GUTOR-854189 format. One record per atom (N, C-alpha, C, O): x negated, y, z negated; residue in three letters. Coordinates in steps of 0.2 Angstrom, whole numbers, plus 5000, padded with zeros to 4 digits. Layout:
BEGIN
XYZALA/...
// end
This chain:
BEGIN
499649945000MET/500050005000MET/499650065000MET/499150074996MET/499750115004LEU/499350175004LEU/499750235000LEU/500350235000LEU/499350274997SER/499650324993SER/499850374998SER/499650385003SER/500450414996PRO/500650465000PRO/500150525000PRO/499750534995PRO/500150565006PRO/499650615006PRO/499850675002PRO/500350685000PRO/499350715000PRO/499450774996PRO/499950825000PRO/499950825006PRO/500350864996ARG/500850905000ARG/500750974998ARG/500550994993ARG/500851015003ILE/500751095002ILE/501451125004ILE/501751105010ILE/501751165000ASP/502351195001ASP/502251265003ASP/502151304999ASP/502351285009THR/502251355011THR/502851395008THR/502751455008THR/503451365007ARG/503951415003ARG/503651434997ARG/503851494995ARG/503351394993ALA/503051414987ALA/502551464987ALA/502451514983ALA/502151464993LEU/501651514994LEU/502051584995LEU/501851634993LEU/502551584999HIS/502951645000HIS/503251674994HIS/503251734993HIS/503551624990GLU/503851644984GLU/503351674979GLU/503551734976GLU/502751644978ARG/502251674973ARG/502051744976ARG/501951784972ARG/501951744982ALA/501651814985ALA/502151864984ALA/502051924983ALA/502851844985THR/503351894984THR/503451924977THR/503551984976THR/503351874972THR/503351894965THR/502751934963THR/502951984960THR/502151924966LEU/501651964964LEU/501752034968LEU/501552084964LEU/501952034974ARG/502052104977ARG/502552144973ARG/502452204973ARG/503052114971ALA/503552154967ALA/503252184961ALA/503552234958ALA/502752154958ALA/502552174951ALA/501952224952ALA/501752264947ALA/501652234958LEU/501052274959LEU/501252344960LEU/501852364963LEU/500852394958PRO/501052464959PRO/500952484966PRO/500652444970PRO/501252544968THR/501152564975THR/500352574976THR/499952584971THR/500152584982ASN/499552594985ASN/499052534983ASN/498452534982ASN/499352474982THR/498952414981THR/499052364987THR/499552354990THR/498452334988THR/498352284994THR/498252214991THR/497852214987THR/498552164994ILE/498452094992ILE/498052064997ILE/498252055003ILE/497452034995LEU/497051995000LEU/496951924997LEU/496751924991LEU/497251875000TYR/497151804997TYR/496451784998TYR/496151785003TYR/496251754992ALA/495551724992ALA/495551654995ALA/495751614992ALA/495251655001VAL/495351595004VAL/494951535001VAL/495151475002VAL/494451544997LYS/494151494993LYS/494551454989LYS/494351394988LYS/495151474987ALA/495551434983ALA/495851374987ALA/495951324984ALA/496051384993ASN/496251334997ASN/496251355004ASN/496551405007ASN/495751325008GLY/495651345015GLY/495951305020GLY/495751315026GLY/496451265018HIS/496851235023HIS/497151285028HIS/497451335026HIS/497051275035PRO/497251325040PRO/498051345039PRO/498151405040PRO/498451295037GLU/499151315036GLU/499251365030GLU/499651405031GLU/498851345025VAL/498951395019VAL/498651465021VAL/498951515019VAL/498051465025VAL/497751525027VAL/498251565031VAL/498351625030VAL/498551535036ARG/498951565041ARG/499551595037ARG/499851655038ARG/499851555033THR/500451575029THR/500251635025THR/500651685025THR/499751635021LEU/499651695017LEU/499351755020LEU/499351805018LEU/499051745026ALA/498851795030ALA/499451835033ALA/499351895034ALA/499951805033THR/500651835035THR/500951875029THR/501151925030THR/501051835024VAL/501451865018VAL/500951915014VAL/501251955010VAL/500351905014CYS/499951955011CYS/499652005016CYS/499852005021CYS/499252055013ASP/499052105018ASP/498452085022ASP/498252115027ASP/498152035019GLY/497552005023GLY/497151955018GLY/497551925014GLY/496551945020LEU/496151885017LEU/495451905014LEU/495151955017LEU/495251875009GLU/494651885006GLU/494251825007GLU/494451765006GLU/493651835010VAL/493251775012VAL/492551775009VAL/492351835007VAL/492151725009ALA/491451725006ALA/490951675010ALA/490451655007ALA/491151665016SER/490651635020SER/490851645027SER/491351665029SER/490351625032GLY/490551625039GLY/491151585041GLY/491551595045GLY/491151525038GLY/491651475039GLY/492351505037GLY/492851495041GLY/492351535031GLU/493051565029GLU/493151625034GLU/493751645035GLU/492651665036LEU/492751715041LEU/493151695047LEU/493551725050LEU/492851635050ARG/493151615056ARG/493951585055ARG/494351605059ARG/494051555049LEU/494751545047LEU/495151605047LEU/495751605049LEU/494951665044ALA/495251725043ALA/495451755050ALA/495951775052ALA/494951755055THR/495051785061THR/495551735065THR/495951765069THR/495451675065ASP/495851625068ASP/496651635066ASP/497051625070ASP/496651655059ALA/497351665057ALA/497651735058ALA/498251745057ALA/497251775062GLY/497551835063GLY/497551885058GLY/498051925058GLY/497151875053ALA/497251925047ALA/497151995049ALA/496752015052ALA/497652035046ARG/497652105047ARG/497052145044ARG/496752195046ARG/496852115038ARG/496252145034ARG/495852095032ARG/496152035030ARG/495252105031ILE/494752055029ILE/494252085024ILE/493952135026ILE/494152055019ALA/493552085014ALA/493052025014ALA/493251965013ALA/492452035014PHE/491951985014PHE/491451995008PHE/491152045008PHE/491451945003GLY/491051954998GLY/490551894997GLY/490551845001GLY/490151884991GLY/489751834990GLY/489051854990GLY/488851904993GLY/488651824985PRO/487951844984PRO/487451824989PRO/486851844988PRO/487551784994ALA/487051744998ALA/487251755005ALA/487251695009ALA/487451805008LYS/487651815015LYS/487051815019LYS/486551845018LYS/487051775025THR/486551765029THR/486551825034THR/487051865034THR/486051835038ASP/486051895043ASP/486651885048ASP/486951925050ASP/486751815050SER/487251805055SER/487951815052SER/488351845056SER/488051805046GLU/488651815043GLU/488751895042GLU/489351915043GLU/488251935040LEU/488352005039LEU/488552035046LEU/488952075047LEU/488252015051ALA/488352035058ALA/489052015060ALA/489452055063ALA/489251955059ALA/489951935061ALA/490451965057ALA/490951985060ALA/490351985051ALA/490852015047ALA/490952085050ALA/491552115050ALA/490352125051VAL/490452195054VAL/490852185061VAL/491252235062VAL/490652145065THR/490952135071THR/491752125071THR/492152145075THR/491952085065ALA/492652065064ALA/492952125061ALA/493552125060ALA/492652175059GLY/492952235056GLY/493052225048GLY/493552255045GLY/492752175045ALA/492852155038ALA/492552215034ALA/492052245036ALA/492852225028LEU/492552265023LEU/492052225019LEU/492252175016LEU/491352245019LEU/490852205016LEU/490852235008LEU/490852295007LEU/490852185004ASN/490652194997ASN/489952174996ASN/489752124995ASN/489552234995VAL/488752224995VAL/488552204988VAL/488852234983VAL/488152154988GLU/487952124981GLU/487252154978GLU/487152144972GLU/486852184982SER/486152204980SER/485852254984SER/486152274990SER/485352294981ALA/484952334985ALA/484652304991ALA/484552334997ALA/484452244990HIS/484052204996HIS/484652195002HIS/484452195008HIS/485252175000GLU/485752165005GLU/485852235009GLU/485952225015GLU/485852285005LEU/485852355009LEU/485352365014LEU/485452375020LEU/484752345012ARG/484152355017ARG/484252305022ARG/484052325028ARG/484452245021ARG/484552195027ARG/485052225032ARG/484952215038ARG/485652245029LEU/486152275034LEU/485852335038LEU/485952335044LEU/485452375035ALA/485052425039ALA/484552405044ALA/484552425049ALA/484252355042GLY/483752315046GLY/484052285052GLY/483652275057GLY/484652265051LEU/484952235057LEU/485352285062LEU/485552265067LEU/485252345060GLY/485552405064GLY/486252405063GLY/486652435067GLY/486552375058LEU/487252375057LEU/487552445053LEU/487252465049LEU/488052465056GLN/488352535053GLN/489052515051GLN/489452495055GLN/489252525045THR/489952515043THR/490052545036THR/489652565032THR/490652545034ASP/490852565027ASP/490852505023ASP/490952445025ASP/490652515017ILE/490552465012ILE/490752475005ILE/490852535003ILE/490852425001CYS/490952434994CYS/490352404990CYS/490052354993CYS/490252424985ILE/489652394981ILE/489952354975ILE/490352384971ILE/489752294975ARG/490052254969ARG/489552264963ARG/488952264964ARG/489952284958VAL/489552304952VAL/489652254946VAL/490252234945VAL/489152234943ASN/489252194937ASN/489152234931ASN/488652254928ASN/489752254929ARG/489852304923ARG/489652274916ARG/489652214916ARG/489552324912ALA/489352304905ALA/489952254902ALA/489752214897ALA/490552264903GLY/491052224900GLY/491752234904GLY/491752284908GLY/492252194903SER/492852204907SER/493452204902SER/493952224904SER/493352174896GLY/493952164891GLY/494452114893GLY/494952104890GLY/494152064898LEU/494552014900LEU/494251944898LEU/493651944897LEU/494751894896THR/494451824895THR/494751784900THR/495251794903THR/494351724902GLY/494651684907GLY/494151624907GLY/493751614902GLY/494251584912SER/493851524912SER/493051534914SER/492651494912SER/492951584918HIS/492251604920HIS/492151674920HIS/492551714923HIS/491651704917ALA/491551774917ALA/491051784922ALA/490551754923ALA/491251844926MET/490851864932MET/490451924930MET/489851934933MET/490651964925THR/490352024924THR/490252034916THR/490551994912THR/489752074914GLY/489652084907GLY/489252024904GLY/489152024898GLY/488951984909THR/488451934907THR/488051924913THR/488151944918THR/487451884912PRO/486951874917PRO/487351824922PRO/487451774921PRO/487451854928THR/487651814934THR/487351834940THR/487051894940THR/487351794946PRO/487051824952PRO/487551874956PRO/487451884961PRO/488151894953PHE/488651924956PHE/488552004955PHE/488552024949PHE/488452044960GLY/488452114960GLY/487852144957GLY/487352114956GLY/487852214957VAL/487352254955VAL/487352264947VAL/487952294945VAL/486852254943ASP/486952274936ASP/487052344936ASP/486852394939ASP/487552364932GLU/487852434931GLU/487252484929GLU/487252534932GLU/486752464926SER/486252504924SER/485752524930SER/485452574930SER/485852484935GLN/485452494941GLN/485852524947GLN/485552544952GLN/486452544946LEU/486852574951LEU/486652644953LEU/486652654959LEU/486452684948PRO/486252754950PRO/485652754955PRO/485752794960PRO/485152714954ALA/484652704959ALA/484852684966ALA/484652704971ALA/485252634966LEU/485552604972LEU/485952654976LEU/485852664982LEU/486352694972LEU/486752744976LEU/486352804978LEU/486652834983LEU/485852814975ALA/485352874977ALA/484952854984ALA/484652894987ALA/485052794986ASP/484552774992ASP/484952724997ASP/484752674998ASP/485552754999ILE/485952715003ILE/485652725010ILE/485552785012ILE/485552675014PRO/485252685021PRO/485752715026PRO/486352715025PRO/485452755030PRO/485852785035PRO/486252735039PRO/486052685040PRO/486852755041GLY/487352715045GLY/487852675040GLY/488252645042GLY/487652675033LEU/488052635029LEU/488452685024LEU/488052735021LEU/489052685023ARG/489452735019ARG/489852695014ARG/490252655015ARG/489652715008VAL/489952685002VAL/490652715001VAL/490752775000VAL/491252675001ILE/491852705000ILE/492252674994ILE/492752694993ILE/491852634991GLY/492252604985GLY/491752554981GLY/491152544982GLY/492052524976PHE/491752474972PHE/492152414971PHE/492752414971PHE/491852354970HIS/492152294969HIS/491952264962HIS/491352264960HIS/492452254958LEU/492352244951LEU/492652184948LEU/492852174942LEU/492652134952HIS/492952064950HIS/492652044944HIS/492052044943HIS/493052024938ALA/492752014932ALA/492751944929ALA/492251914927ALA/493351904930VAL/493451844927VAL/493851794932VAL/494151824936VAL/493851734931SER/494351684934SER/494851664929SER/494651654923SER/495451654931ASN/495951624927ASN/496151654921ASN/496151624915ASN/496251724921ASN/496451764915ASN/497251754914ASN/497651754919ASN/497451734908LEU/498151724907LEU/498551784904LEU/499151774902LEU/498251834902ASP/498551894898ASP/498651944903ASP/498251984905ASP/499351954905GLY/499552004909GLY/499452074907GLY/499252124911GLY/499552094900HIS/499452154898HIS/498652174898HIS/498452234900HIS/498252124896ALA/497552134897ALA/497352154904ALA/496852194905ALA/497652114909HIS/497452124916HIS/497652194918HIS/497252224922HIS/498252214916ALA/498452284918ALA/497952334915ALA/497752384918ALA/497752324909ALA/497252374906ALA/496552374910ALA/496252424911ALA/496352314912PHE/495752304916PHE/495852344922PHE/495352384925PHE/496452334926LEU/496552374932LEU/496452454931LEU/496152484935LEU/496852474926THR/496752544924THR/496052564923THR/495852624925THR/495752524919ASP/495052544917ASP/494552544924ASP/494152584925ASP/494752494928ALA/494352494934ALA/494452554939ALA/493952584942ALA/495052584939ILE/495252644942ILE/494852704939ILE/494552744943ILE/494952704933THR/494652764929THR/493852764930THR/493552814932THR/493552704929TRP/492852704930TRP/492652714937TRP/492152754938TRP/492952694942SER/492752704949SER/492852774951SER/492352804954SER/493352814949ILE/493452884950ILE/492852924947ILE/492552964950ILE/492752904940GLY/492152944937GLY/491552934940GLY/491152974941GLY/491352864942THR/490752854945THR/490652884952THR/490152904954THR/491152884956ALA/491152914962ALA/491052984962ALA/490653014966ALA/491353024957GLN/491253094956GLN/490553104954GLN/490253154957GLN/490253064950LYS/489653074947LYS/489053074953LYS/488553104953LYS/489253024958HIS/488753014963HIS/488853044970HIS/488553024975HIS/489353084970GLY/489553114976GLY/489853064982GLY/489753074988GLY/490253014979ILE/490552964984ILE/491252984985ILE/491653004981ILE/491452984992GLN/492152994993GLN/492552934993GLN/492552894997GLN/492752924987LEU/493052854985LEU/493752844989LEU/494152894989LEU/493752784991GLN/494352764995GLN/494652704992GLN/495252694992GLN/494252654990VAL/494452584988VAL/494152564981VAL/493552584979VAL/494652544977ILE/494452504971ILE/494652434971ILE/495252414971ILE/494152384972ASN/494352314973ASN/494252284966ASN/493652274964ASN/494852264963ALA/494752234956ALA/494652154957ALA/494652124952ALA/494652124963GLY/494552054963GLY/495152014961GLY/495752044961GLY/495051954959GLY/495551914957GLY/495651904950GLY/495551944946GLY/495751834948GLY/495751824941GLY/496451814938GLY/496451794932GLY/496951814942LEU/497651804939LEU/497751724938LEU/497651684943LEU/497851704932GLY/497751634931GLY/498451594930GLY/498951624930GLY/498351524930VAL/498851484928VAL/498651434923VAL/498051424922VAL/499051414919ASP/498851364913ASP/499051294916ASP/499551274917ASP/498451254917TYR/498551184920TYR/498851134916TYR/499051084918TYR/498951154909GLN/499151104905GLN/499851114902GLN/500151084898GLN/500151164906SER/500851184905SER/501151214911SER/500851214916SER/501751244911SER/502051274917SER/501951344917SER/502251384921SER/501551374912ASP/501451444911ASP/500951474917ASP/500451434919ASP/501051534918SER/500651574922SER/500551644919SER/500951664915SER/500051684921ILE/500051754919ILE/500651784921ILE/500951774926ILE/500851824916ASP/501451874917ASP/501251934921ASP/500851974918ASP/501451934927VAL/501151994931VAL/501552054931VAL/501352114933VAL/502152054927THR/502552114926THR/502252174923THR/502352234925THR/501752164918PRO/501452224916PRO/500952264921PRO/500852324920PRO/500852234926LEU/500452264931LEU/500752324935LEU/500452374937LEU/501452324934SER/501852374937SER/501752444934SER/501852494937SER/501452444928ALA/501352504924ALA/500652544926ALA/500552594924ALA/500252504930VAL/499652534932VAL/499752594937VAL/500252584942VAL/499452644937VAL/499552704942VAL/498952704946VAL/498352714944VAL/499052704953VAL/498552704958VAL/498552774961VAL/499052784964VAL/498152824960PRO/498252894962PRO/498252894970PRO/497952844974PRO/498652934972ASP/498752944980ASP/498052954983ASP/497652994980ASP/497952934989GLY/497352934992GLY/496852884991GLY/496352874994GLY/497052834986LEU/496552784984LEU/496952714985LEU/497552714985LEU/496552664987GLU/496852594988GLU/496552554982GLU/495952544982GLU/497052514979LEU/496852464974LEU/496952394978LEU/497452384981LEU/496352354978ILE/496352294981ILE/496352244976ILE/495952244971ILE/496852194976VAL/496752134972VAL/496652074976VAL/496952064982VAL/496352024974GLU/496151964978GLU/496351894974GLU/495851854973GLU/496951884973PRO/497151824970PRO/497051764974PRO/497151764981PRO/496851704971GLY/496851644975GLY/497251594971GLY/497751564974GLY/497051574965ARG/497351524961ARG/498151534960ARG/498551494961ARG/498251604958TYR/498951624957TYR/499351604963TYR/499951584962TYR/499151624969LEU/499551614975LEU/499651534977LEU/500151514979LEU/499151504976ALA/499151434979ALA/499251374975ALA/499451324977ALA/499051384968ALA/499051324964ALA/499751284964ALA/499751224964ALA/500351324963ASP/500951284963ASP/501251264970ASP/501751244970ASP/500851274975ALA/501051254982ALA/500851184983ALA/500951164989ALA/500451154979GLY/500151094981GLY/500251034975GLY/500251054969GLY/500350974978TRP/500350914973TRP/499850864976TRP/499750854982TRP/499550824971TYR/499150774973TYR/499450704971TYR/499550704965TYR/499550654975ALA/499850594973ALA/499350534974ALA/498950534980ALA/499250494970ALA/498850434970ALA/499150374968ALA/499450374963ALA/499050314971GLU/499250254969GLU/498850224964GLU/498250224964GLU/499150184959VAL/498850154954VAL/498650084957VAL/499050044959VAL/497950074957LEU/497750014960LEU/497549954955LEU/497649894956LEU/497449984949ASP/497349934943ASP/497449964937ASP/497450024936ASP/497649924932LEU/497749944925LEU/497249894921LEU/497349834921LEU/496849924916LYS/496449884913LYS/496249914906LYS/496249974905LYS/496149874901THR/495949904894THR/495249874893THR/495049814893THR/494749924891THR/494149914889THR/493949954883THR/494050014883THR/493649914878HIS/493449954872HIS/494049994869HIS/493950044866HIS/494649964869GLY/495249994866GLY/495550054870GLY/496050084867GLY/495350064876ARG/495650124880ARG/495950094886ARG/495650044889ARG/496550114888CYS/496850094894CYS/496750134900CYS/496850194899CYS/496550114905PHE/496350144911PHE/496850134917PHE/496950074919PHE/497050184920ALA/497450174927ALA/496950194932ALA/496750254933ALA/496750144936VAL/496250164941VAL/496650174948VAL/497050144950VAL/496450234950LEU/496850264956LEU/496550254963LEU/495850244963LEU/496950254968ARG/496650254975ARG/496550334976ARG/497050364979ARG/496050354974GLY/495950434974GLY/495450454969GLY/495150404966GLY/495450514967GLY/495050534961GLY/494750604962GLY/495050644966GLY/494150614959THR/493850684959THR/493550704966THR/493450764967THR/493450654971HIS/493250674977HIS/493850704982HIS/493750724987HIS/494450694979HIS/495050734982HIS/495250794978HIS/495450844980HIS/495250784971PHE/495450834966PHE/495050844961PHE/495050804955PHE/494550884961ARG/493950884957ARG/494050934951ARG/493750934946ARG/494550974951LEU/494651034946LEU/494651004939LEU/494351034935LEU/495050954937PRO/495050924930PRO/494350914928PRO/494150924922PRO/493950874932ALA/493350854930ALA/492850914929ALA/492450914925ALA/492850964934ALA/492451014934ALA/492551064928ALA/492151094925ALA/493151064926TRP/493351114920TRP/493451074914TRP/493551104908TRP/493451004914GLY/493450974908GLY/494050964904GLY/494050974898GLY/494650964908TYR/495250964904TYR/495650904907TYR/495450874912TYR/496150884904SER/496650824906SER/497250854910SER/497650894907SER/497250844917HIS/497850864921HIS/498450824920HIS/498450764921HIS/499050854918PRO/499650824918PRO/499850784924PRO/499650814929PRO/500250734923PHE/500450704929PHE/501150674928PHE/501450674922PHE/501550654933THR/502150624933THR/502150554936THR/501850554941THR/502450504933VAL/502450444936VAL/503050434940VAL/503650454939VAL/502950414947VAL/503450404951VAL/503450324952VAL/503050294955VAL/503950294950PRO/504050214950PRO/504050194958PRO/504450224962PRO/503750144959VAL/503850104966VAL/504050034964VAL/503549994962VAL/504650024965ASP/504849954963ASP/504649894968ASP/504649834965ASP/504449914974ASP/504349854978ASP/503649824976ASP/503149854974ASP/503649754976TRP/503049714974TRP/503149644978TRP/503549604976TRP/502749644983ASP/502749584987ASP/502149534987ASP/502049494991ASP/501749544981ARG/501149504980ARG/501349434977ARG/501849434973ARG/500949384978PRO/501149324975PRO/500849314968PRO/500749254966PRO/500649364965TYR/500349364958TYR/500649414954TYR/500949464956TYR/500549404947PRO/500949454943PRO/500749524944PRO/500149544946PRO/501149564942ARG/501049644943ARG/500849664936ARG/501249664931ARG/500249694935PRO/500049724929PRO/500449784927PRO/500649824931PRO/500649794921SER/500949844918SER/500849864911SER/500549814908SER/500949924909VAL/500949944902VAL/501549984900VAL/501850014904VAL/501649984894THR/502250024891THR/502050054885THR/501650034881THR/502350114884ASP/502250164878ASP/501550164876ASP/501450144870ASP/501150184880THR/500450184878THR/500050244881THR/500350274886THR/499450264879GLU/499050314882GLU/498650284887GLU/498350234886GLU/498550324893ILE/498150304898ILE/497650354900ILE/497850414900ILE/497050334902ASP/496650384906ASP/496750364913ASP/496650314916ASP/496850424917ALA/496850414924ALA/496250424927ALA/495950484927ALA/495950374931VAL/495250384933VAL/495250364941VAL/495750334943VAL/494750384944GLY/494750374951GLY/494350314954GLY/494150274949GLY/494150314960GLU/493850254963GLU/493150264964GLU/492750214967GLU/492850314961LEU/492150324962LEU/491750284957LEU/491950274951LEU/491050274959CYS/490650234954CYS/490250284950CYS/489650294950CYS/490650324945THR/490350364940THR/490950374935THR/491550374936THR/490650374929PRO/491150384923PRO/491450454923PRO/491950464919PRO/491250494927ARG/491450564927ARG/492050574931ARG/492350624932ARG/492250524935ASP/492850524939ASP/493450514935ASP/493850464936ASP/493650564932VAL/494250564927VAL/494650624929VAL/494450684929VAL/495350614930LEU/495850664930LEU/496250684924LEU/496450734923LEU/496350634920THR/496750644914THR/496450594908THR/496350534910THR/496450614902ARG/496250564897ARG/496850574892ARG/497150624890ARG/497050514889GLY/497550504884GLY/498250534885GLY/498550564881GLY/498550524891GLN/499250544893GLN/499650484892GLN/499550434894GLN/500150494887ARG/500650434886ARG/501150424891ARG/501350474894ARG/501250364893VAL/501750344898VAL/502250294895VAL/502050254891VAL/502850304897ALA/503350254894ALA/503250184898ALA/503350134894ALA/503150184904ARG/502950124908ARG/502550144914ARG/502650194917ARG/502050104916LEU/501650114922LEU/501450044924LEU/501250004920LEU/501550034931ARG/501349974934ARG/500849984940ARG/500850044943ARG/500449934941VAL/500049944947VAL/500549954953VAL/501049914954VAL/500349994958GLY/500850014963GLY/501250074962GLY/501550104967GLY/501350094956ASP/501650154955ASP/501250214957ASP/500650204958ASP/501550274957LEU/501150334959LEU/501050384954LEU/501550384950LEU/500550414953LEU/500450474949LEU/500450534953LEU/500050534958LEU/500850584951VAL/500850644955VAL/500650704951VAL/500950714945VAL/500150734953PHE/499850794949PHE/500050854952PHE/499950874958PHE/500450894948GLY/500650964951GLY/500051014950GLY/499551004948GLY/500251074952ARG/499751134952ARG/499051114955ARG/498551134953ARG/499051074961ALA/498451054964ALA/498351094970ALA/497951074974ALA/498651144971GLY/498651184977GLY/498051234978GLY/497851254983GLY/497651234972ALA/497051284972ALA/496451244969ALA/496551214964ALA/495851254972TYR/495251224969TYR/495351154967TYR/495051124962TYR/495651114972GLY/495751044971GLY/495351004976GLY/494750994975GLY/495551004982TRP/495150974988TRP/494551014990TRP/494050994991TRP/494651084989ASP/494151124992ASP/493551124988ASP/492951134991ASP/493551104982ILE/492951104978ILE/492651034977ILE/492251024973ILE/492950984980SER/492850914978SER/492250894982SER/492050914988SER/491850844979HIS/491250814983HIS/491550764988HIS/491550704986HIS/491750784994HIS/492050744998HIS/491650685001HIS/491950635002HIS/491050685001ASP/490650635005ASP/490350585000ASP/490050535002ASP/490450594993PHE/490150544989PHE/490550474989PHE/491150474989PHE/490150424991LEU/490450354992LEU/490750354999LEU/490950295001LEU/490850405003ARG/491150405009ARG/491850375010ARG/492050345015ARG/492250385005HIS/492950365005HIS/493350415010HIS/493050465012HIS/493850385013ASP/494250425018ASP/494550485014ASP/494750485008ASP/494550545018PRO/494850605015PRO/495650595014PRO/495950555018PRO/495950635010PRO/496650625010PRO/496950665016PRO/496650705019PRO/497550645018GLU/497950675023GLU/498450725019GLU/498550725013GLU/498650775023PHE/499050825020PHE/499750835024PHE/499750825030PHE/500250845020VAL/500950855023VAL/501050925021VAL/501050955015VAL/501250965026ILE/501451035025ILE/502251045026ILE/502551015030ILE/502551065020LEU/503251075020LEU/503451145022LEU/504051165021LEU/
// end
């Protein structure tokens, strides 16, 4: 028996984008972060319902141009010369990460408007991953910004700042305060350094709680004021895509070793890596499959906790630990919700060379 393929619901993408749009203040632009889910149908859908796309590689840039994105922003700390040139040719807004990247742009003879990504001293946000206020490879250290802004090569014009701070923040009021602070800081910094400010890019970070049905409450964002003549850009990925995907895997075996019960799946972290990468247990729903045409007994368990593990030859191939099931049989399906973002896209696809999953678009 083959497991059903992962499913992507484009209606859920529309609904979540509509919810976010309604909560955002005027003068705000939504760019979907393609890294969350680069399936072409997801990218095409969100290129239509959002204002554009945020990309972080040449491959994502090609996805964005193929999708007909109206706006593209290109970020990331390791852009190649060919990616820089392709981004300028495509009309993308570059988020420049360092003084050296500025010099490389000038050395290539490229002329374009840019935003400077800044690693500020702090953001006031909490989340799964901090991007600023701590040593990371992302952006220009805030203390080094004055020297960088004093030496912008000819042909490059700074029109704004990129201030992405964290991933997966769940506090809507804190996020609204962060946006307000980002606007205030950008206006003050631009005035101090003689920059004609046009863009404040606050990045993404709108979160979902994978162990419940909760997501960040975006309604507080409506209280943020974006002054006329300025554009606030947000780059959500997970918030838009997570609830549009499900991952289903067949139970191939049930076994107990050293007192723990394992459901061994036809699938695993080479398809859906997020639980293992973040070290949490992803909830699932059991979908019973009553057909059993084998000439030997069907293994089953009742009223017990199980670990849902994959088919890889590593003990780290775990999607869930200690989830209680009323009944589970070999041949039943486990369906994992909220798998539409950072599931397949961050997985180690080629480890053991198992077949990739198929996708169904609804």
